[in-house]
C-alpha positions in Angstrom: 0.0 0.0 0.0 1.3 3.4 -1.0 2.4 5.6 1.9 2.0 9.0 0.2 1.2 11.8 2.6 -2.4 12.9 2.3 -4.1 16.2 2.4 -7.2 14.7 3.9 -10.5 16.2 5.2 -12.2 13.1 6.6 -11.0 9.6 7.5 -13.6 6.9 8.2 -11.8 4.5 10.5 -13.2 0.9 10.5 -12.0 -2.6 10.6 -12.0 -5.8 12.7 -12.6 -5.6 16.4 -9.3 -6.0 18.3 -7.2 -5.1 15.2 -6.3 -1.7 16.5 -9.0 0.8 15.5 -8.7 2.6 18.9 -5.0 2.9 18.5 -5.5 4.3 15.0 -8.0 6.9 16.2 -5.7 8.0 19.0 -2.8 8.2 16.7 -4.8 10.4 14.3 -5.9 12.6 17.2 -2.2 13.1 18.2 -1.5 14.1 14.6 -4.0 17.0 14.8 -7.3 15.3 13.7 -10.5 15.7 15.6 -11.3 12.1 16.5 -14.8 10.7 17.3 -15.3 7.0 18.1 -18.2 4.7 17.7 -20.2 7.0 15.5 -23.3 5.7 13.7 -23.1 6.0 9.9 -26.3 8.0 9.9 -24.6 10.7 12.0 -21.4 11.1 9.9 -22.7 13.9 7.7 -24.0 15.8 10.7 -20.7 15.5 12.5 -19.0 16.9 9.4 -21.5 19.7 8.9 -21.6 20.8 12.5 -18.0 21.6 13.0 -17.2 25.1 14.4 -16.3 27.6 11.7 -13.0 28.3 13.4 -12.0 24.6 13.7 -10.1 23.6 10.6 -8.9 20.3 11.9 -9.5 17.2 9.7 -11.9 14.6 11.1 -11.2 10.9 12.0 -14.4 9.1 12.6 -14.6 5.6 14.1 -17.4 3.7 12.4 -17.6 -0.1 12.9 -19.8 -3.0 13.8 -20.5 -1.7 17.3 -23.0 0.7 16.0 -26.6 -0.3 15.3 -26.8 0.7 11.6 -23.4 -0.5 10.4 -22.8 -2.3 7.1 -20.2 -2.0 4.4 -22.7 -0.8 1.7 -23.8 2.1 3.9 -20.2 3.0 4.7 -19.3 3.1 1.0 -22.4 5.2 0.3 -21.4 7.6 3.1 -17.9 7.9 1.5 -19.4 8.7 -1.9 -21.6 11.4 -0.3 -18.6 13.0 1.4 -16.6 13.0 -1.7 -19.2 13.9 -4.3 -22.0 15.8 -2.6 -19.8 17.6 0.0 -16.7 17.9 -2.2 -14.4 16.6 0.6 -11.2 14.6 0.3 -12.3 11.6 2.3 -11.3 8.0 2.5 -11.7 4.8 4.5 -8.9 3.5 6.7 -9.5 -0.2 7.2 -7.6 -1.9 10.2 -7.3 -5.6 9.7 -5.5 -8.6 11.4 -5.1 -12.3 11.0 -7.9 -14.4 12.7 -5.5 -16.3 15.0 -3.9 -13.1 16.3 -7.3 -11.6 17.0 -8.4 -14.7 18.8 -5.2 -14.5 21.0 -5.8 -10.8 21.7 -9.4 -11.4 22.9 -8.3 -14.4 25.0 -5.4 -12.6 26.6 -7.5 -9.6 27.6 -10.6 -11.7 28.5 -12.7 -9.3 26.4 -15.9 -10.4 24.6 -16.0 -9.9 20.9 -18.9 -7.5 20.1 -20.5 -10.0 17.7 -19.9 -13.0 19.8 -21.7 -12.4 23.1 -23.1 -15.9 23.2 -20.8 -17.6 20.7 -17.1 -18.4 20.3 -14.6 -15.6 19.5 -13.9 -17.2 16.1 -17.6 -17.0 15.2 -17.6 -13.3 16.0 -14.4 -12.7 14.0 -15.8 -14.7 11.0 -19.1 -12.8 11.1 -17.4 -9.4 11.3 -15.1 -10.3 8.4 -18.1 -11.2 6.3 -19.7 -7.9 7.1 -16.6 -6.1 6.0 -15.9 -8.2 2.9 -17.2 -5.6 0.4 -14.6 -3.1 1.8 -11.7 -5.5 1.3 -12.8 -5.7 -2.4 -12.7 -2.0 -2.8 -9.6 -0.4 -4.3 -10.3 3.4 -4.5 -10.2 5.8 -1.5 -9.2 2.9 0.8 -6.1 2.5 3.0 -5.5 -0.9 4.7 -3.2 -1.5 7.6 -2.7 -5.1 8.7 -1.6 -5.2 12.4 -0.9 -8.9 12.5 2.8 -8.4 12.9 2.7 -4.9 14.5 2.7 -3.7 18.1 1.0 -0.5 19.2 4.1 1.6 18.6 4.5 0.2 15.0 0.9 1.0 14.2 1.2 4.5 15.4 4.4 5.0 13.5 2.9 3.8 10.2 -0.2 6.0 10.6 2.0 9.0 11.4 3.9 8.4 8.2 0.7 8.2 6.1 -1.3 11.0 7.6 1.0 13.5 9.3 -0.5 16.9 8.9 2.9 18.7 8.9 5.3 17.4 6.3 8.2 19.7 7.4 10.2 16.7 8.5 10.3 15.1 5.1 10.6 11.5 4.3 10.9 9.1 7.3 12.7 5.9 6.6 12.5 2.8 8.8 14.7 -0.2 8.6 13.6 -3.7 9.8 15.4 -7.0 9.7 13.4 -10.2 9.4 13.6 -14.0 8.7 12.1 -15.3 5.5 10.9 -18.4 7.4 8.5 -16.2 9.3 7.3 -14.3 6.2 8.1 -10.9 4.6 6.9 -7.9 6.8 3.6 -6.8 5.5 4.4 -3.1 5.9 7.6 -3.3 3.8 8.0 -1.0 0.8 11.5 -2.3 -0.3 12.7 -5.8 0.5 16.3 -7.0 0.2 17.5 -10.6 0.5 21.0 -11.0 2.1 21.0 -14.8 2.2 23.9 -14.8 -0.2 26.2 -13.9 2.7 27.8 -16.7 4.7 25.6 -17.9 7.5 27.0 -17.7 11.1 24.4 -20.2 12.2 26.8 -23.0 11.1 29.7 -21.8 13.3 29.2 -23.1 16.9 31.0 -20.1 18.3 29.0 -17.5 16.4 25.6 -19.3 16.4 24.5 -18.0 19.9 25.3 -14.4 18.9 23.3 -11.9 16.9 24.0 -9.5 14.1 24.5 -6.8 16.7 27.6 -8.5 18.1 31.0 -7.3 17.1 32.2 -10.8 16.3 29.4 -11.3 13.8 29.9 -7.9 12.3 33.6 -8.4 11.8 33.1 -11.8 10.2 30.4 -10.6 7.8 32.1 -7.4 6.9 35.0 -9.5 5.5 32.7 -11.6 3.4 33.4 -11.6 -0.3 30.8 -9.5 -2.0 29.5 -7.7 1.1 31.3 -4.4 0.5 30.2 -4.2 -3.1 26.6 -5.1 -2.2 26.4 -2.5 0.5 27.9 0.2 -1.7 25.4 -0.6 -4.4 22.5 -0.8 -1.9 23.2 2.6 -0.4 23.8 4.2 -3.8 20.4 3.0 -5.0 18.6 4.1 -1.8 20.4 7.5 -2.0 19.0 7.9 -5.5 15.5 6.7 -4.5 14.9 8.8 -1.4 14.6 12.2 -3.1 12.4 10.7 -5.8 10.1 9.2 -3.3 9.9 12.5 -1.4 9.2 14.4 -4.7 6.3 12.0 -5.3 4.8 12.9 -2.0 5.8 9.9 0.1 6.4 10.7 3.7 7.2 7.2 5.0 9.3 4.3 3.7 10.0 0.9 5.2 13.1 -1.0 4.1 13.2 -4.6 5.0 16.4 -6.7 5.1 15.8 -10.5 5.2 17.8 -13.7 5.8 16.7 -17.2 6.8 16.1 -16.8 10.5 16.4 -13.0 11.0 19.1 -13.1 13.7 22.5 -12.8 12.0 22.9 -11.6 8.5 19.8 -9.4 8.2 20.3 -7.9 11.6 23.9 -7.0 10.7 23.0 -5.4 7.3 20.0 -3.6 8.8 22.2 -2.1 11.6 24.8 -0.9 9.0 22.0 0.6 6.8 20.5 2.4 9.8 24.0 3.8 10.7 24.4 5.0 7.1 21.0 6.7 7.1 21.7 8.4 10.4 25.1 9.6 9.2 23.4 11.1 6.1 21.0 13.1 8.5 17.9 11.1 7.3 15.0 10.7 9.7 15.2 7.0 10.5 14.4 4.2 12.9 15.2 0.5 13.2 13.6 -2.7 14.4 14.6 -6.4 14.4 11.3 -8.2 14.0 12.4 -11.7 14.7 15.3 -11.2 17.0 13.3 -11.0 20.3 11.4 -14.2 19.6 14.6 -16.1 18.7 16.3 -15.1 21.9 13.3 -16.3 23.9 13.4 -19.7 22.0 17.1 -20.0 22.8 16.5 -19.4 26.5 13.7 -21.9 26.6 16.0 -24.6 25.1 18.6 -23.7 27.7 21.2 -22.5 25.2 23.8 -20.0 26.3 23.5 -16.5 25.0 26.8 -14.7 25.2 25.5 -11.2 24.8 21.8 -10.5 24.2 21.2 -7.2 22.5 19.4 -4.4 24.3 16.5 -2.4 23.0 
């Protein structure tokens, strides 16, 4: 999904219960939107029309299955009315998530699904997904954020990149490492595969370490082909960043992948992050699969010489 910054008037926030709609609304409010949650579709136009004349803030309206008149067809009609009849720049922000993740979230918080008061959580999720199905098939005026692999901080960061009201800070780049065995990050804009590098997993002395350790970094820096690869990678990114910014993008996620997401991808992601910082680019970094790997190692009783911090 494109992450161009938007000059937006109204965002209709909807999605699956437990996927992060409240987080999305709070994030938009922090960005300068006036946020109203749990609004019936029949009251959307009234909420838009009754804004104070001196309040120029864009609106973020939470509209979902908790309201008595909700259905996807009515929401699409509402969007059409906002865009055509009221001449507003409006769109739908759909927050979704994998069923298994949603089930775990409801189980862990001991919350009831709003559509499963007397049924199983999965029945409620299935029913709600069917209600929203027409929206998933829509392509225009729709933004989708899948939070299956995102925590609250990640969700807020992505929303800030897509909807920030003030673009003065320019393009924000974010680097993430990952393991292909766990899938490519859904939020990635650019994906690079570094499995061509030698794998420290097969060295008993290096296996317990991570790509943030000096021993790993020294070994991989000396690998044949690494220096040429990294030079070409940074040159390409250096050429792309101003082009993305000129096209209106405000947020870019660069994903670096290896097999398990603990050695090679972590090392390259760290080096790319350092390069971006040295170039005065707004940037951040995350190692998606590193935390879970460390937990697995501890559960097996393996020794970890130096677990990374942060």
